[in-house]
C-alpha positions in Angstrom: 9.1 -15.6 67.6 9.4 -11.7 68.2 13.2 -11.8 67.4 12.4 -14.0 64.1 9.9 -11.5 63.1 12.1 -8.4 63.6 14.8 -10.4 61.5 12.3 -11.1 58.6 11.3 -7.2 58.8 14.9 -6.1 58.6 15.8 -8.5 55.9 12.6 -7.2 53.8 13.7 -3.7 54.4 17.2 -4.3 53.2 16.0 -6.1 50.0 13.6 -3.1 49.5 16.3 -0.4 49.9 18.6 -2.4 47.6 16.2 -3.0 44.7 16.0 -0.2 41.9 13.4 2.0 42.2 10.7 2.1 39.3 8.9 5.4 38.6 5.5 5.7 39.6 4.6 7.0 36.4 6.8 5.5 33.7 7.9 7.2 30.8 9.6 6.3 27.5 12.9 6.8 29.3 12.3 4.3 32.3 15.2 1.7 32.2 13.8 -1.5 32.2 17.0 -3.6 31.9 20.7 -2.9 32.0 23.2 -4.9 29.8 26.7 -4.4 30.5 25.9 -0.8 31.0 23.7 -0.4 27.9 20.1 0.8 29.2 17.3 -0.8 27.7 14.1 1.3 28.2 10.4 1.2 28.1 9.9 3.3 25.1 12.1 0.7 23.1 9.9 -2.0 24.4 6.6 0.0 23.2 7.8 0.6 19.9 9.0 -3.0 19.3 5.2 -4.0 20.3 3.9 -1.4 18.0 5.9 -3.1 14.9 4.6 -6.6 15.9 1.9 -8.2 13.8 -1.5 -8.1 15.0 -1.4 -12.0 16.2 1.3 -11.2 18.6 -0.1 -7.8 19.7 -3.1 -9.8 21.0 -1.2 -11.8 23.2 -1.5 -11.2 27.1 0.3 -8.1 28.4 2.4 -10.2 30.9 3.5 -12.6 28.2 4.2 -9.8 25.7 5.9 -7.8 28.3 8.5 -10.9 29.3 9.0 -11.7 25.6 9.9 -8.5 24.4 12.1 -7.6 27.2 14.1 -10.7 26.8 14.3 -10.3 23.3 15.8 -6.6 23.6 18.2 -8.1 26.3 19.4 -10.8 23.9 19.7 -8.3 20.8 21.7 -6.1 23.1 23.9 -8.8 24.1 24.4 -10.0 20.5 25.1 -6.7 19.4 27.7 -6.2 22.1 29.3 -9.1 21.1 30.1 -8.1 17.5 30.1 -4.5 17.1 33.6 -3.8 17.5 34.4 -6.6 14.9 31.8 -5.4 12.1 32.9 -5.7 8.7 33.1 -2.7 6.2 30.3 -4.4 4.4 28.1 -5.0 7.4 29.0 -1.0 8.5 28.1 0.4 5.3 24.7 -1.6 5.4 23.9 -0.3 8.6 24.5 3.3 7.5 22.2 2.7 4.5 19.4 1.3 6.3 19.8 4.1 9.0 19.7 6.7 6.2 16.8 5.2 4.4 14.7 4.9 7.7 15.4 8.5 8.7 14.6 10.0 5.0 11.2 7.7 5.4 10.3 9.5 8.4 11.1 12.8 6.9 8.9 11.9 3.9 6.3 10.7 6.1 6.3 14.0 7.6 6.0 15.8 4.4 2.9 13.7 3.4 0.9 14.1 6.3 1.2 17.6 6.4 0.4 17.9 2.7 -2.6 15.3 2.6 -5.2 17.3 4.5 -9.0 17.4 4.0 -8.8 20.8 2.7 -5.8 20.0 0.3 -8.1 16.8 -0.9 -11.3 19.0 -1.3 -9.2 21.7 -3.3 -7.6 18.9 -5.4 -11.0 17.6 -6.2 -12.4 21.0 -7.2 -9.7 21.9 -9.4 -9.5 18.5 -11.2 -13.5 18.4 -11.9 -14.4 22.1 -12.2 -14.5 21.7 -16.0 -16.0 18.5 -16.2 -18.6 18.0 -18.7 -21.1 15.2 -18.3 -21.4 12.7 -21.2 -22.7 9.3 -21.6 -22.3 5.7 -20.2 -23.1 2.7 -21.5 -24.3 -0.8 -20.1 -24.1 -3.2 -22.7 -23.5 -7.2 -23.0 -21.6 -9.2 -25.8 -20.9 -12.3 -27.3 -17.5 -13.1 -28.4 -16.8 -15.9 -30.9 -14.0 -16.5 -33.3 -15.8 -16.4 -36.5 -18.3 -13.9 -38.4 -20.2 -17.3 -39.5 -20.6 -18.4 -36.2 -21.5 -14.9 -34.8 -24.5 -14.9 -37.7 -25.8 -18.1 -36.6 -26.1 -16.9 -33.0 -27.6 -13.9 -34.0 -30.4 -15.6 -35.9 -31.2 -18.0 -33.0 -31.4 -14.7 -30.6 -33.8 -13.1 -33.3 -35.5 -16.2 -33.3 -36.3 -16.2 -29.6 -33.3 -17.6 -27.9 -32.4 -15.1 -24.8 -29.3 -13.4 -25.3 -27.6 -14.2 -21.9 -28.4 -17.8 -22.4 -26.7 -17.5 -25.9 -23.7 -16.0 -24.1 -23.4 -18.7 -21.5 -23.6 -21.3 -24.4 -21.4 -19.7 -26.9 -19.4 -16.8 -25.5 -15.5 -17.4 -25.3 -14.4 -15.0 -23.0 -14.8 -14.6 -19.4 -18.0 -12.6 -19.4 -20.0 -15.6 -21.1 -20.8 -17.3 -17.5 -22.4 -13.6 -16.5 -24.4 -13.6 -19.8 -22.0 -11.4 -21.8 -22.6 -8.6 -19.3 -19.9 -6.1 -19.7 -21.4 -3.7 -16.8 -21.1 0.0 -17.2 -18.3 1.9 -19.2 -17.4 5.2 -20.9 -16.0 6.6 -23.8 -12.6 5.4 -24.3 -12.8 2.2 -22.0 -13.7 -0.4 -25.1 -11.7 -0.7 -28.7 -12.8 1.6 -31.2 -14.8 -0.7 -33.4 -16.9 -1.9 -30.6 -17.3 1.6 -28.9 -18.4 3.0 -32.3 -20.9 0.3 -32.7 -22.3 0.8 -28.9 -22.5 4.8 -29.5 -24.7 4.3 -32.6 -27.1 2.0 -30.8 -30.6 2.3 -28.9 -31.1 0.5 -25.8 -32.3 -2.7 -26.4 -30.9 -3.2 -29.8 -28.6 -6.0 -31.1 -25.9 -5.5 -33.8 -23.3 -7.6 -35.1 -21.3 -9.3 -36.1 -18.7 -6.3 -35.0 -15.1 -7.5 -35.7 -12.1 -6.2 -33.3 -8.5 -7.6 -32.5 -10.5 -10.1 -30.1 -12.6 -11.7 -32.5 -16.2 -11.1 -33.6 -19.1 -9.8 -31.6 -22.5 -9.5 -31.0 -23.7 -6.5 -28.8 -26.6 -5.7 -27.0 -27.1 -2.4 -25.5 -29.3 -2.4 -22.3 -29.2 1.1 -21.4 -27.5 4.3 -21.2 -27.1 7.3 -18.6 -25.5 10.6 -18.1 -22.0 10.4 -16.6 -21.4 12.4 -13.6 -18.1 13.4 -11.8 -17.0 10.9 -9.3 -17.9 11.7 -5.4 -14.7 12.9 -3.7 -14.5 9.5 -1.5 -14.5 7.6 -4.8 -11.1 9.3 -6.1 -9.6 10.2 -2.5 -7.0 7.7 -2.8 -6.2 8.8 -6.3 -6.1 12.5 -5.4 -4.2 11.8 -2.1 -1.2 9.9 -4.4 -1.1 13.0 -7.0 -0.7 15.3 -3.7 1.9 13.2 -2.2 3.8 13.0 -5.2 3.8 16.8 -5.8 4.4 17.4 -2.1 7.7 15.0 -2.2 8.9 16.6 -5.3 8.4 20.2 -4.2 10.0 19.3 -0.9 13.2 17.7 -2.6 13.7 20.5 -4.7 13.5 23.0 -2.0 16.1 21.0 0.0 18.5 20.6 -3.0 17.9 24.5 -3.4 19.5 25.6 -0.3 21.9 22.8 -0.2 25.4 22.4 -1.6 25.6 19.0 -3.3 28.7 18.1 -5.4 29.1 14.7 -7.1 32.5 14.0 -8.1 31.6 10.3 -8.4 29.7 11.0 -11.6 32.9 10.1 -13.7 33.2 6.7 -12.2 32.4 3.7 -14.5 28.8 2.7 -13.8 30.0 -1.2 -14.1 31.5 -0.7 -10.6 28.4 -1.2 -8.8 28.4 -4.7 -9.5 32.1 -5.3 -7.8 31.1 -6.3 -4.5 34.4 -7.2 -3.7 35.2 -3.7 -3.1 33.0 -3.9 0.6 35.4 -6.7 1.6 38.7 -4.6 1.2 
């Protein structure tokens, strides 16, 4: 029995010595597989997991680890099987994809550096420092296709019919179901004949028929309020987009200024872009 135990112990030791040692603290460079001399690293696995949709990232760790490792090994085998025989079309496509991916990384770095809380606040202050309060209007309307019909409905309302009920019954646009309510709007948001009528009204007043390109309107002004500059959070995305655009434009201009760029191909007939047969020659 002691002899068997000794033999098993020696076997276990031999296996342990023959097995590749894994780092106690894995890094992105830790090799998790070797495919015909091509290493597959833990970093590649982590990057692939990060690119997966949320439902796949939610899989158990052991399932996801094995699935990603197997996929990377299979992809490496497939790549090795054809990389020496890639067509010109495939090589050019890969070059374009690589260039596009790297340029996207470069732009993301520019944007991340540019769109900061301080930059957003500065852009907000600059955009609204001269803001002058105006008036906003809350109105409702009933849109119909003839002046005669509008007059008939107006008479009904003046005779006691509720405006919202009349809008639901007779209105022909999408606001009818909501009693004709248009919500709040400011100058320039409505067509001119409609806006001119609203601006001249007093809250609670009913006017019409007012003709626009959409038809004939009966208009009720519900209330007015002073307009105010929007809060920073309300325009954050808009300001960020403006900052991004400026930062990218300036960055590209700086790169082009310091670069030597020649375009001998500008004399080529643009129609040649349609000739995909050149990719197969």
